[in-house]
C-alpha beads as a LAMMPS data file, in Angstrom:
LAMMPS data file: protein, C-alpha beads

86 atoms
85 bonds

1 atom types
1 bond types

-500.0 500.0 xlo xhi
-500.0 500.0 ylo yhi
-500.0 500.0 zlo zhi

Masses

1 110.0

Atoms # bond

1 1 1 210.454 -447.749 16.399
2 1 1 210.943 -447.088 20.097
3 1 1 207.497 -445.623 20.424
4 1 1 206.045 -448.814 18.966
5 1 1 208.083 -450.769 21.484
6 1 1 206.757 -448.704 24.324
7 1 1 203.132 -449.168 23.153
8 1 1 203.733 -453.005 22.697
9 1 1 205.423 -453.283 26.091
10 1 1 202.503 -451.535 27.765
11 1 1 199.992 -453.819 26.143
12 1 1 202.092 -457.034 26.946
13 1 1 202.459 -455.707 30.679
14 1 1 198.632 -455.373 30.935
15 1 1 198.182 -458.828 29.257
16 1 1 200.381 -460.419 31.982
17 1 1 198.579 -458.582 34.776
18 1 1 200.728 -455.512 35.472
19 1 1 199.092 -452.728 37.695
20 1 1 197.269 -449.835 35.938
21 1 1 200.051 -447.436 36.889
22 1 1 202.044 -449.070 34.066
23 1 1 200.138 -446.724 31.863
24 1 1 202.291 -443.869 33.168
25 1 1 205.434 -445.500 32.608
26 1 1 204.549 -446.117 29.015
27 1 1 203.185 -442.541 28.544
28 1 1 206.515 -441.162 30.062
29 1 1 208.494 -442.953 27.431
30 1 1 206.182 -441.777 24.626
31 1 1 206.499 -438.062 25.969
32 1 1 210.250 -438.352 26.367
33 1 1 210.471 -439.419 22.623
34 1 1 208.170 -436.640 21.503
35 1 1 209.877 -433.820 23.462
36 1 1 213.243 -434.927 22.254
37 1 1 212.112 -434.662 18.601
38 1 1 210.490 -431.288 19.351
39 1 1 213.775 -429.965 20.878
40 1 1 215.457 -430.414 17.498
41 1 1 212.888 -427.755 16.236
42 1 1 213.195 -425.278 19.167
43 1 1 215.797 -423.016 17.759
44 1 1 213.880 -422.595 14.432
45 1 1 210.544 -421.759 16.241
46 1 1 212.435 -419.219 18.614
47 1 1 213.916 -417.548 15.488
48 1 1 210.390 -416.861 14.136
49 1 1 208.884 -415.938 17.555
50 1 1 206.630 -419.010 17.666
51 1 1 208.082 -420.899 20.644
52 1 1 204.630 -420.882 22.304
53 1 1 203.602 -423.365 19.692
54 1 1 206.182 -425.866 20.924
55 1 1 204.891 -425.455 24.535
56 1 1 201.388 -426.292 23.426
57 1 1 202.800 -429.179 21.265
58 1 1 204.459 -430.710 24.440
59 1 1 201.279 -430.551 26.345
60 1 1 199.446 -432.163 23.434
61 1 1 202.050 -434.841 23.097
62 1 1 201.607 -435.569 26.824
63 1 1 197.872 -435.991 26.378
64 1 1 198.321 -438.257 23.297
65 1 1 200.880 -440.331 24.899
66 1 1 198.645 -440.925 27.920
67 1 1 195.703 -441.885 25.489
68 1 1 197.864 -444.154 23.562
69 1 1 199.380 -445.848 26.489
70 1 1 195.803 -446.190 28.113
71 1 1 194.600 -447.712 24.928
72 1 1 197.404 -450.098 24.676
73 1 1 196.791 -451.057 28.407
74 1 1 193.073 -451.583 27.653
75 1 1 193.833 -453.803 24.704
76 1 1 196.218 -455.988 26.766
77 1 1 193.459 -456.471 29.392
78 1 1 190.835 -457.224 26.930
79 1 1 193.115 -459.595 25.107
80 1 1 193.747 -461.336 28.535
81 1 1 190.088 -461.612 29.226
82 1 1 189.207 -462.944 25.680
83 1 1 191.762 -465.660 26.040
84 1 1 190.805 -466.464 29.670
85 1 1 194.357 -466.377 30.837
86 1 1 194.570 -465.299 34.559

Bonds

1 1 1 2
2 1 2 3
3 1 3 4
4 1 4 5
5 1 5 6
6 1 6 7
7 1 7 8
8 1 8 9
9 1 9 10
10 1 10 11
11 1 11 12
12 1 12 13
13 1 13 14
14 1 14 15
15 1 15 16
16 1 16 17
17 1 17 18
18 1 18 19
19 1 19 20
20 1 20 21
21 1 21 22
22 1 22 23
23 1 23 24
24 1 24 25
25 1 25 26
26 1 26 27
27 1 27 28
28 1 28 29
29 1 29 30
30 1 30 31
31 1 31 32
32 1 32 33
33 1 33 34
34 1 34 35
35 1 35 36
36 1 36 37
37 1 37 38
38 1 38 39
39 1 39 40
40 1 40 41
41 1 41 42
42 1 42 43
43 1 43 44
44 1 44 45
45 1 45 46
46 1 46 47
47 1 47 48
48 1 48 49
49 1 49 50
50 1 50 51
51 1 51 52
52 1 52 53
53 1 53 54
54 1 54 55
55 1 55 56
56 1 56 57
57 1 57 58
58 1 58 59
59 1 59 60
60 1 60 61
61 1 61 62
62 1 62 63
63 1 63 64
64 1 64 65
65 1 65 66
66 1 66 67
67 1 67 68
68 1 68 69
69 1 69 70
70 1 70 71
71 1 71 72
72 1 72 73
73 1 73 74
74 1 74 75
75 1 75 76
76 1 76 77
77 1 77 78
78 1 78 79
79 1 79 80
80 1 80 81
81 1 81 82
82 1 82 83
83 1 83 84
84 1 84 85
85 1 85 86
């Protein structure tokens, strides 16, 4: 639920004219959520010797968060332009 709110907030910020670096804030929130979920699994992965998988998952989560936040920002800008609100 918090992830959806982060994406919605990024889109609304873009809609209301926030600067492009707002994407980084939204992505940071999404990465924090993802890494906190992955930490719950860390002990299990260490026990089976597969901790490197979580490291790769963290990097992939960062990339996905940046793409999702960027897409939300783009949707906000496109919505503002479509509605001609400045």
